[in-house]
GULUM-331174 format. One line per 2 residues: their letters; for each residue z, y, x of C-alpha. Coordinates in Angstrom, 1 decimal. Layout:
REM residues N
a> Z,Y,X | ...
REM end
This chain:
REM residues 477
mr> 41.8,13.2,-40.6 | 40.0,11.2,-43.3
sr> 37.0,9.4,-41.8 | 35.4,6.0,-42.3
rw> 34.8,5.9,-38.6 | 38.2,4.4,-38.0
lk> 39.5,1.4,-36.1 | 42.6,0.2,-37.9
ta> 43.8,-1.9,-35.0 | 47.2,-0.5,-34.3
gt> 49.6,-0.6,-31.4 | 48.8,-1.0,-27.7
la> 45.9,-3.3,-26.7 | 45.7,-4.0,-23.0
la> 42.1,-3.1,-22.7 | 41.7,-0.7,-25.7
ll> 41.8,3.1,-25.3 | 42.1,4.7,-28.6
ls> 40.8,8.1,-29.5 | 42.9,11.0,-30.7
gs> 43.5,11.7,-34.3 | 45.4,9.9,-37.0
yc> 44.7,8.4,-40.5 | 47.0,7.2,-43.2
sw> 45.7,4.3,-45.2 | 47.0,2.0,-47.9
rg> 48.6,0.0,-45.1 | 51.3,2.7,-45.1
yy> 51.2,3.6,-41.4 | 49.4,5.9,-39.1
vp> 46.9,4.6,-36.5 | 44.6,6.4,-34.1
gg> 40.9,6.7,-35.0 | 38.1,5.1,-33.2
lq> 37.7,2.8,-30.2 | 36.1,2.9,-26.8
nt> 36.2,1.3,-23.4 | 37.1,-2.2,-24.6
as> 35.4,-5.2,-23.0 | 34.2,-6.4,-26.4
vi> 35.2,-6.3,-30.1 | 35.2,-9.0,-32.7
sv> 35.8,-8.2,-36.4 | 35.8,-10.7,-39.2
gp> 36.2,-9.3,-42.7 | 34.6,-8.1,-45.9
vg> 31.7,-5.6,-45.6 | 32.9,-2.3,-47.0
gf> 29.7,-0.2,-47.0 | 26.6,0.9,-45.2
as> 25.0,3.7,-43.2 | 25.8,1.6,-40.2
vf> 27.8,-1.4,-41.3 | 31.5,-1.0,-42.1
vn> 33.8,-4.1,-41.7 | 37.6,-4.0,-41.8
gs> 37.5,-0.2,-41.9 | 35.5,0.1,-38.7
ef> 31.9,1.4,-38.3 | 29.4,-0.6,-36.3
ad> 26.1,0.7,-35.2 | 23.7,-2.1,-36.2
sg> 20.2,-1.0,-35.3 | 19.9,-3.5,-32.5
at> 22.1,-6.2,-34.0 | 20.9,-9.8,-34.6
vt> 21.7,-10.5,-38.3 | 22.1,-14.1,-39.4
id> 22.6,-15.0,-43.1 | 23.4,-18.6,-43.9
ga> 22.1,-19.8,-40.6 | 18.7,-18.0,-40.9
ag> 17.5,-14.8,-39.4 | 18.1,-11.8,-41.7
se> 18.3,-8.1,-41.8 | 21.0,-5.5,-42.5
se> 19.3,-4.7,-45.8 | 20.2,-8.2,-47.0
ll> 23.9,-7.8,-46.4 | 26.1,-7.2,-49.5
vg> 29.4,-5.3,-50.1 | 32.2,-7.8,-50.1
ql> 30.5,-10.5,-48.0 | 32.7,-11.9,-45.3
at> 30.9,-10.8,-42.1 | 31.6,-11.7,-38.4
vs> 30.7,-8.8,-36.1 | 30.4,-9.1,-32.4
aa> 30.2,-5.7,-30.8 | 30.4,-3.7,-27.6
pg> 31.8,-0.2,-27.2 | 29.4,2.6,-28.4
sg> 29.6,6.3,-28.4 | 32.7,8.0,-29.8
si> 34.3,6.0,-32.5 | 31.4,3.7,-33.4
at> 31.2,0.3,-31.7 | 27.7,-1.2,-31.2
as> 27.1,-4.5,-33.0 | 25.2,-7.1,-31.1
ai> 25.4,-9.8,-33.8 | 26.4,-9.9,-37.5
at> 26.7,-13.2,-39.3 | 27.6,-14.2,-42.9
tt> 27.8,-17.7,-44.5 | 28.1,-18.2,-48.2
kl> 31.1,-20.5,-48.6 | 30.3,-22.1,-52.0
vg> 27.3,-22.3,-54.3 | 27.6,-24.4,-57.4
pv> 28.3,-24.5,-61.1 | 31.4,-23.1,-62.7
ta> 33.2,-26.1,-64.4 | 36.4,-24.4,-65.6
id> 37.8,-20.9,-66.1 | 41.5,-20.1,-66.2
lg> 41.9,-16.5,-67.3 | 45.7,-16.5,-66.9
aa> 45.5,-17.7,-63.3 | 42.4,-15.6,-62.6
tv> 40.6,-18.6,-61.2 | 37.4,-20.5,-61.7
tv> 36.6,-24.1,-60.5 | 33.4,-24.7,-58.6
lg> 32.5,-28.0,-57.1 | 36.1,-29.1,-57.4
qt> 37.4,-26.1,-55.6 | 39.8,-23.4,-57.0
vt> 38.4,-20.0,-56.5 | 40.8,-17.1,-57.0
it> 39.3,-13.8,-58.2 | 41.4,-10.8,-57.3
gd> 41.3,-7.0,-57.8 | 39.6,-6.9,-54.4
ts> 36.7,-9.2,-55.3 | 33.3,-7.6,-55.3
ia> 30.7,-8.8,-57.8 | 26.9,-8.6,-58.3
sg> 25.2,-6.1,-60.6 | 24.9,-7.6,-64.1
vg> 28.2,-9.4,-64.0 | 31.1,-8.1,-65.9
pt> 33.9,-7.7,-66.2 | 35.0,-7.8,-62.6
da> 37.3,-10.8,-63.1 | 37.2,-14.4,-64.1
gg> 36.1,-13.3,-67.6 | 32.8,-12.1,-66.2
la> 31.7,-15.7,-65.6 | 30.9,-18.6,-68.0
vg> 31.2,-22.3,-67.6 | 27.9,-23.7,-66.4
ai> 26.9,-20.5,-64.5 | 25.6,-21.2,-61.0
va> 27.5,-18.9,-58.6 | 27.4,-18.0,-55.0
id> 30.8,-17.2,-53.6 | 32.1,-15.8,-50.3
gy> 35.7,-15.3,-49.3 | 38.7,-16.6,-47.5
rt> 39.3,-20.4,-47.5 | 42.7,-21.7,-48.7
st> 44.1,-25.2,-49.0 | 42.5,-25.6,-52.4
gl> 39.4,-23.5,-52.3 | 38.7,-19.8,-51.8
ia> 40.1,-16.3,-52.4 | 36.8,-14.7,-53.4
sr> 35.8,-11.6,-51.6 | 32.5,-11.5,-53.5
fd> 30.7,-13.6,-56.1 | 27.1,-13.5,-57.4
la> 25.1,-15.4,-59.9 | 23.0,-17.6,-57.6
aa> 19.2,-17.0,-57.5 | 17.0,-19.5,-59.2
gr> 16.2,-22.5,-57.0 | 19.0,-21.8,-54.5
lf> 20.5,-24.9,-52.9 | 24.0,-25.9,-53.6
qv> 26.2,-25.3,-50.6 | 29.7,-25.7,-49.3
ag> 31.2,-24.6,-46.0 | 34.5,-25.5,-44.4
pv> 36.3,-28.0,-42.2 | 35.6,-31.7,-42.6
an> 38.3,-34.0,-44.0 | 38.3,-37.7,-44.9
ln> 35.2,-38.5,-42.8 | 34.0,-42.0,-43.7
ta> 31.0,-43.0,-41.6 | 30.6,-46.3,-43.3
aq> 30.4,-44.7,-46.8 | 28.6,-41.7,-45.3
tf> 31.0,-39.3,-47.0 | 33.5,-36.5,-46.2
si> 35.3,-33.8,-48.1 | 35.7,-30.1,-47.9
ng> 38.7,-29.0,-49.9 | 38.0,-30.3,-53.4
ta> 34.3,-30.9,-52.8 | 33.1,-34.4,-51.9
vn> 30.0,-34.6,-49.7 | 27.7,-37.6,-49.5
ys> 25.4,-37.2,-46.5 | 23.5,-40.5,-46.8
sa> 20.3,-38.5,-47.5 | 21.0,-35.7,-44.9
sg> 18.1,-35.0,-42.6 | 19.0,-36.0,-39.1
gl> 22.4,-37.4,-40.3 | 25.5,-35.8,-39.0
pa> 25.7,-33.3,-36.1 | 26.8,-35.0,-32.8
ql> 30.5,-35.4,-32.3 | 31.4,-34.4,-35.8
ad> 35.0,-35.3,-36.7 | 37.7,-34.4,-39.2
gs> 38.4,-30.7,-38.6 | 34.9,-29.8,-37.6
yv> 33.6,-26.8,-39.4 | 30.2,-27.5,-41.2
va> 27.9,-26.1,-43.8 | 26.4,-28.7,-46.2
tg> 23.5,-27.9,-48.4 | 21.5,-29.9,-51.0
st> 19.6,-29.7,-54.3 | 21.5,-32.5,-56.0
ll> 25.0,-32.9,-57.4 | 26.0,-36.5,-58.0
ds> 28.8,-35.3,-60.3 | 30.8,-32.1,-60.9
vt> 32.6,-32.4,-57.5 | 30.1,-34.3,-55.3
ls> 27.2,-32.8,-53.3 | 24.4,-34.9,-52.1
as> 23.7,-33.1,-48.8 | 20.1,-32.8,-47.5
qv> 21.4,-31.1,-44.4 | 24.8,-30.8,-42.6
ta> 25.0,-28.1,-39.9 | 27.9,-27.6,-37.5
qa> 29.1,-24.1,-37.1 | 31.9,-22.1,-35.5
ev> 34.2,-20.7,-38.1 | 35.1,-17.8,-35.9
pl> 33.7,-16.7,-32.5 | 35.7,-17.4,-29.4
ga> 37.0,-14.0,-28.2 | 36.8,-13.3,-24.5
sg> 40.0,-12.7,-22.7 | 41.1,-9.1,-23.2
as> 38.7,-8.4,-26.0 | 40.1,-6.8,-29.2
gt> 39.8,-8.6,-32.5 | 40.5,-8.1,-36.2
vh> 40.4,-11.1,-38.6 | 40.9,-10.8,-42.3
ga> 41.5,-14.1,-44.2 | 44.0,-16.5,-45.5
vt> 46.5,-18.5,-43.5 | 44.8,-21.8,-43.0
rf> 47.4,-23.4,-40.7 | 51.1,-22.6,-40.5
gs> 53.4,-23.7,-37.8 | 55.7,-20.7,-37.8
as> 55.5,-16.9,-38.2 | 54.6,-16.8,-34.5
df> 52.0,-19.6,-34.6 | 49.5,-19.8,-37.4
dv> 45.7,-19.7,-38.1 | 43.9,-17.1,-40.2
gg> 40.5,-18.3,-41.3 | 40.5,-20.8,-38.4
qt> 41.5,-18.3,-35.8 | 44.7,-19.2,-33.9
va> 47.2,-16.3,-34.0 | 50.3,-15.7,-31.9
tt> 52.9,-13.0,-32.8 | 55.5,-11.6,-30.4
st> 58.6,-9.5,-30.7 | 56.5,-6.4,-30.6
ts> 54.2,-7.4,-33.4 | 54.3,-5.1,-36.4
fi> 54.3,-6.6,-39.9 | 52.8,-4.2,-42.5
ng> 53.4,-4.5,-46.3 | 55.9,-7.3,-45.6
vs> 57.9,-9.1,-43.0 | 57.3,-12.1,-40.8
gd> 58.9,-14.4,-43.4 | 56.1,-13.6,-45.8
va> 53.5,-15.4,-43.7 | 52.9,-18.7,-45.3
pd> 50.0,-21.1,-46.1 | 47.2,-19.5,-48.2
ve> 48.6,-16.0,-47.9 | 45.9,-13.4,-47.5
le> 46.4,-11.1,-44.5 | 44.7,-9.3,-41.7
va> 45.5,-9.7,-38.0 | 44.6,-7.2,-35.3
gs> 45.2,-7.7,-31.6 | 43.7,-9.0,-28.4
yd> 42.4,-12.4,-27.2 | 44.0,-14.4,-24.4
ss> 42.2,-16.6,-22.0 | 42.3,-19.5,-24.5
gn> 40.8,-17.5,-27.3 | 44.0,-17.1,-29.2
lt> 44.5,-13.8,-30.9 | 47.8,-12.2,-29.9
at> 48.7,-9.9,-32.8 | 49.6,-6.3,-32.5
tv> 49.7,-6.0,-36.3 | 49.9,-8.4,-39.1
tl> 49.1,-6.8,-42.5 | 49.9,-8.6,-45.7
ap> 47.3,-7.9,-48.3 | 48.8,-6.1,-51.3
aa> 47.9,-7.3,-54.8 | 45.2,-5.0,-56.2
nv> 46.7,-4.7,-59.7 | 45.5,-1.2,-60.6
rv> 42.2,-0.7,-62.4 | 40.9,2.6,-63.6
ag> 37.6,3.1,-65.4 | 36.3,6.4,-66.6
pv> 34.4,9.6,-65.6 | 35.3,11.5,-62.4
qs> 37.3,14.6,-63.6 | 37.6,16.3,-60.2
ld> 37.0,15.7,-56.5 | 39.0,16.8,-53.5
tv> 36.7,16.6,-50.5 | 39.4,17.5,-48.0
gs> 41.8,14.8,-49.1 | 39.0,12.3,-50.1
tl> 40.6,11.8,-53.5 | 39.2,11.8,-57.0
tv> 40.8,12.1,-60.4 | 40.0,9.7,-63.2
ag> 41.9,9.5,-66.5 | 44.5,11.8,-65.1
it> 45.1,9.5,-62.1 | 44.6,10.8,-58.5
ig> 42.8,8.0,-56.6 | 42.9,8.1,-52.8
td> 40.1,6.6,-50.7 | 40.1,5.7,-47.1
ae> 38.4,3.7,-44.4 | 39.3,0.4,-46.0
tr> 37.8,1.3,-49.4 | 34.7,-0.7,-50.4
wd> 31.9,1.5,-51.8 | 29.4,-0.1,-54.2
dr> 26.9,1.8,-56.3 | 26.0,-0.3,-59.3
gp> 24.5,2.6,-61.3 | 20.9,3.5,-61.8
tl> 20.4,4.8,-58.3 | 21.8,1.7,-56.5
lr> 22.4,3.9,-53.5 | 23.0,1.6,-50.5
tf> 24.8,4.2,-48.4 | 27.1,5.1,-51.3
af> 30.3,6.9,-50.1 | 32.7,9.6,-51.2
an> 30.2,12.3,-50.4 | 27.8,10.9,-53.0
ls> 30.3,11.2,-55.9 | 29.9,14.0,-58.5
vg> 32.1,15.1,-61.3 | 31.1,13.1,-64.4
dw> 30.1,10.0,-62.5 | 31.4,6.9,-64.3
vi> 33.5,4.8,-61.8 | 35.8,1.8,-61.7
ar> 38.5,2.0,-59.0 | 40.5,-1.1,-58.2
gv> 43.5,-1.0,-55.9 | 47.2,-0.4,-55.7
as> 49.6,2.2,-57.2 | 51.0,4.8,-54.9
st> 54.5,6.0,-54.7 | 53.5,9.4,-56.3
pa> 53.4,9.2,-60.1 | 49.9,8.9,-61.6
sa> 48.3,8.1,-58.3 | 46.7,5.1,-56.7
sa> 44.8,3.9,-53.6 | 41.4,2.4,-54.1
hv> 40.5,-0.8,-52.4 | 37.1,-1.0,-54.3
le> 35.3,2.0,-55.7 | 32.2,1.2,-57.9
ry> 29.9,3.6,-59.6 | 28.2,2.6,-62.9
at> 25.9,4.1,-65.5 | 28.0,5.6,-68.3
ps> 28.7,2.9,-70.8 | 28.3,3.1,-74.5
pa> 30.9,3.5,-75.9 | 32.4,5.4,-73.0
ti> 35.8,3.7,-73.2 | 38.6,4.6,-70.7
el> 40.3,1.6,-69.2 | 43.6,1.4,-67.4
qd> 45.3,-1.7,-65.9 | 48.6,-1.9,-64.0
va> 52.1,-3.4,-64.4 | 53.5,-1.9,-67.6
gn> 56.5,0.3,-67.5 | 58.7,2.3,-69.9
va> 57.8,-0.2,-72.6 | 59.1,1.0,-76.0
np> 57.0,0.1,-79.1 | 54.5,1.7,-79.7
tf> 54.1,3.2,-76.1 | 54.2,2.1,-72.5
tl> 52.9,3.5,-69.2 | 50.3,2.3,-66.8
tg> 50.1,4.0,-63.4 | 52.1,6.9,-64.8
it> 49.9,7.5,-67.8 | 51.4,7.1,-71.3
vs> 49.5,4.6,-73.5 | 49.9,4.8,-77.3
av> 49.2,1.5,-78.9 | 49.4,2.6,-82.5
ga> 46.7,0.7,-84.4 | 45.6,-1.3,-81.3
tf> 44.8,-4.9,-81.3 | 46.7,-7.1,-78.9
td> 45.8,-10.3,-76.9 | 47.5,-12.6,-74.5
vn> 46.1,-13.7,-71.1 | 43.8,-16.2,-72.7
ga> 42.4,-13.8,-75.3 | 44.5,-15.2,-78.2
sl> 45.8,-12.6,-80.7 | 49.3,-11.2,-80.4
tp> 51.2,-9.2,-83.0 | 52.5,-5.8,-81.8
ag> 56.0,-7.2,-81.7 | 54.8,-10.2,-79.7
ff> 53.2,-8.0,-77.2 | 56.1,-5.5,-76.8
gq> 58.5,-8.4,-76.6 | 57.0,-9.6,-73.3
an> 55.1,-6.7,-71.9 | 57.7,-5.1,-69.7
gr> 56.9,-5.8,-66.0 | 53.7,-7.7,-66.9
lv> 50.2,-6.8,-65.9 | 48.4,-5.1,-68.8
ra> 44.9,-3.8,-69.4 | 44.4,-1.1,-72.1
rg> 41.1,0.4,-73.4 | 40.7,3.5,-75.5
al> 40.2,7.2,-75.5 | 42.1,9.9,-73.5
sa> 43.7,12.5,-75.7 | 43.7,16.2,-74.9
sg> 47.3,15.8,-73.8 | 46.4,13.0,-71.3
vl> 47.7,10.1,-73.4 | 45.5,7.0,-73.5
va> 45.1,6.1,-77.2 | 44.4,2.4,-76.9
at> 42.1,0.4,-79.1 | 42.7,-2.8,-77.3
va> 45.6,-4.0,-75.2 | 45.7,-7.3,-73.3
lr> 48.1,-9.1,-71.0 | 46.4,-9.9,-67.8
d> 48.8,-12.1,-65.8
REM end
């Protein structure tokens, strides 16, 4: 069964009764579909699409939900694909839980001061922001990587906090007049100097309205906003607001939290995005093993809350690197299997896929059913075990570009000048121009001498035999 109405929480939750049916996702295992009869549900993760609201692969009816955006009352229509949302819900009918509250907080708003194309990072207010193949971006920004930004651009970023900044789940160009903002746990609080820090951002709160929230201390989670930067890493805050990073789950409630490891004691005792997680001998580790859990690693935890609000994990899923990128027109659609073919590559979609229509229609409820043969799409995800196939984490639809250049990205294989393969497709680089990760020119010999096993992006035209005849070839890692 392929349905977006799917709860990916696997295993046995004490108070969760799962509906019949199964689904195979990029996680590589089968889980039942839907949820019902749980005391409550908390889901923290990126927004994947709309009709209702989809978060972490689950659908939440939201018609009666209270929506809060950056601390102010909002509406569902203001939510964006890729924003990190916290959903509090109660059981609904069938496989759809009923959301009572949905909240998002932009983690960082400020100017880009540095770009590292090789590391796929940008620096904003002293924080390192990693842009991955799973990062969603605003319309009008391209390409969907660090190269889509420029030094000096004011950006608004949401995502998963790390020890140095963020793994971006979404970034936008900030609206004119938007206040600078930083969210995170307080460190280095100095009440005499009226300063503290959040990762690489220094905050001076001497001009903050009302001063600091009561009982603020190192480790308290806050949102600081202001219109003035004292330097490239220092925000003069006009307001500092205390906030819970994650909700306190009621004992027995089911929870799913997607984020990065923010505290690591051991593989059985760590925090994800501020949520304390405990694993047991029955916890399943997906896409890795317990030894892969480490500080700053992106993962997703599903389980149930104990009486102290800790999340006891049924599953811990390591997030795979989304290296594959395929851009081109849809050649065919399989509505039964929810797959599409682009540039000869079969692309699978599932409940975890983020759907974003960035074409002329800007369809908010964009999903597989809205695709047509000939639509120009960009799919980003991971290669599958079957040759010339991949699983899409992000599926975006665009207006057909001019020129209509096919684009493939993956780890290069079968490298033998002048050809190599990307996601099972042969690329001919005869006559192509070559660049390194920073955009500097390479000779053909220079490229082929280091391409094997490296991430490569090629652009060109697809021949009648299915070979990508590349005009440009670039190292991407």
